[in-house]
C-alpha positions in Angstrom: 23.9 8.2 0.4 25.5 11.0 2.3 28.6 10.1 4.2 29.1 10.6 7.9 31.8 13.2 7.3 29.7 15.0 4.7 26.8 15.3 7.2 29.1 16.5 9.9 30.4 19.1 7.5 26.8 20.2 6.5 25.9 20.6 10.1 29.0 22.5 10.9 28.4 24.7 7.9 24.9 25.4 9.1 26.1 26.3 12.5 28.8 28.6 11.0 26.1 30.2 8.8 24.0 30.9 11.9 27.1 32.3 13.7 27.9 34.6 10.8 24.3 35.9 10.7 24.1 36.5 14.4 27.4 38.5 14.1 25.8 40.7 11.5 22.6 41.5 13.3 21.9 43.6 16.4 20.3 42.6 19.6 17.0 44.4 18.8 16.6 42.5 15.6 17.4 39.2 17.4 14.7 39.6 20.0 12.0 41.5 18.2 8.7 39.7 17.7 7.3 40.2 14.2 3.7 41.3 14.7 3.0 41.6 11.0 3.5 37.9 10.7 2.2 36.9 14.2 5.6 35.4 14.7 8.0 35.0 17.6 11.5 36.5 17.5 14.5 35.2 15.6 16.1 34.3 18.9 13.3 31.8 19.6 14.1 29.9 16.4 17.8 29.9 17.1 17.2 28.6 20.6 15.0 25.8 19.2 17.6 24.7 16.7 20.4 24.8 19.2 18.3 22.8 21.6 18.1 20.0 19.0 21.9 19.9 18.5 22.4 19.9 22.3 20.0 16.9 22.7 21.8 14.9 20.0 25.1 15.5 21.6 23.8 14.6 25.1 22.0 11.5 23.7 25.0 10.1 21.8 26.7 9.6 25.2 23.7 7.6 26.5 22.3 6.0 23.3 19.0 7.8 23.9 18.2 11.1 22.2 15.2 12.8 23.8 14.4 15.8 21.7 11.3 16.5 23.8 13.5 17.1 26.9 15.0 20.3 25.5 16.3 22.8 28.0 14.5 25.7 26.3 17.0 28.2 27.9 15.5 31.7 27.6 19.0 33.2 27.7 19.7 31.8 24.2 16.5 33.5 23.0 17.3 36.8 24.6 21.1 37.1 24.5 22.6 37.1 21.0 26.2 36.9 22.3 25.3 33.9 24.5 23.7 32.2 21.5 26.9 32.7 19.6 28.9 31.1 22.4 26.5 28.2 22.4 26.9 27.7 18.7 30.7 27.6 19.1 30.3 25.0 21.9 28.0 22.9 19.7 30.4 23.1 16.8 33.0 21.5 18.9 30.6 18.7 19.9 29.5 18.1 16.3 33.1 18.0 15.2 33.8 15.3 17.8 31.2 13.1 16.3 33.6 12.4 13.4 35.2 9.8 15.7 31.8 8.0 16.2 30.5 5.1 14.3 27.9 6.4 11.7 25.6 3.4 12.3 25.7 3.8 16.1 22.3 2.8 17.2 20.2 5.4 19.0 16.8 5.4 20.6 15.0 8.6 19.7 12.0 10.4 21.1 10.5 13.4 19.4 7.0 14.9 19.9 5.9 11.5 21.2 4.7 12.2 24.7 1.3 10.6 24.7 -1.2 13.1 25.9 -2.2 12.6 29.5 -0.6 9.2 29.9 3.0 10.1 30.7 4.1 7.4 28.3 6.8 8.1 25.7 7.3 6.3 22.3 10.9 5.6 21.4 12.0 4.9 17.8 15.2 3.2 16.5 17.6 5.4 14.6 21.3 5.8 14.0 23.8 8.7 14.3 23.9 9.0 10.6 20.1 9.4 10.4 20.0 12.0 13.2 22.7 14.0 11.5 20.5 14.0 8.4 17.5 15.1 10.4 19.4 17.9 12.0 20.3 19.3 8.6 16.7 19.3 7.5 15.4 20.7 10.8 18.0 23.5 10.9 17.4 24.5 7.3 13.7 24.6 7.9 14.1 26.9 10.9 16.7 29.0 9.1 14.1 29.5 6.3 11.7 30.8 8.9 14.4 33.1 10.4 15.1 34.4 6.9 11.5 35.3 6.4 11.3 37.0 9.8 14.4 39.0 9.0 13.3 40.0 5.5 10.0 41.2 7.1 12.2 43.5 9.1 14.1 44.7 6.1 17.3 42.7 6.9 18.8 40.5 4.3 20.0 37.2 5.8 21.9 36.2 2.7 21.1 34.4 -0.5 21.9 30.9 0.7 20.5 31.3 4.3 17.7 28.8 4.9 18.2 26.9 1.6 18.8 23.2 1.7 22.2 21.9 0.7 20.6 19.7 -2.0 18.8 22.8 -3.5 22.0 24.8 -3.5 23.8 22.0 -5.3 20.9 21.8 -7.8 21.1 25.5 -8.5 24.9 25.4 -8.9 24.6 22.6 -11.4 21.8 24.3 -13.3 23.9 27.5 -13.5 26.9 25.5 -14.7 24.7 23.8 -17.3 23.3 27.1 -18.5 26.7 28.7 -18.6 28.1 25.9 -20.8 25.2 25.8 -23.2 
């Protein structure tokens, strides 16, 4: 099982990877819808990812993480520099989780608003599990961002949007092939 510190590091690495990518691209690429793929802009996906990190950090303080109550700040979608500042803020918050108990109980709501009833379904989780979920969620959206960028002839990087477990597998396979 992944350790608490390892998951914090993976999340910090993903945020740093996003920051590095945003630093390499221009504002037009960040905000351009990709008509050929009927897809929204890269900025929309970054905003979505950052909202999830924000909700976790807010929820750790209260014991209730409501991913459905995302702020959906348009400024993150439309202002690449602001998105970069937000990533830096979130990195500090994720780093601070190193002092928290990994098995801290959390109540979590995600896509559970019951249509038309106003009811919400909460599930039991832990900080450790939510850190795992953030890695998976972020990698998923980074993969989409990578496709959007490649469709616009921009190379996001070989490891961008690839799961940490896949990267480790590829490293081991390469080492195995090199030593054979």
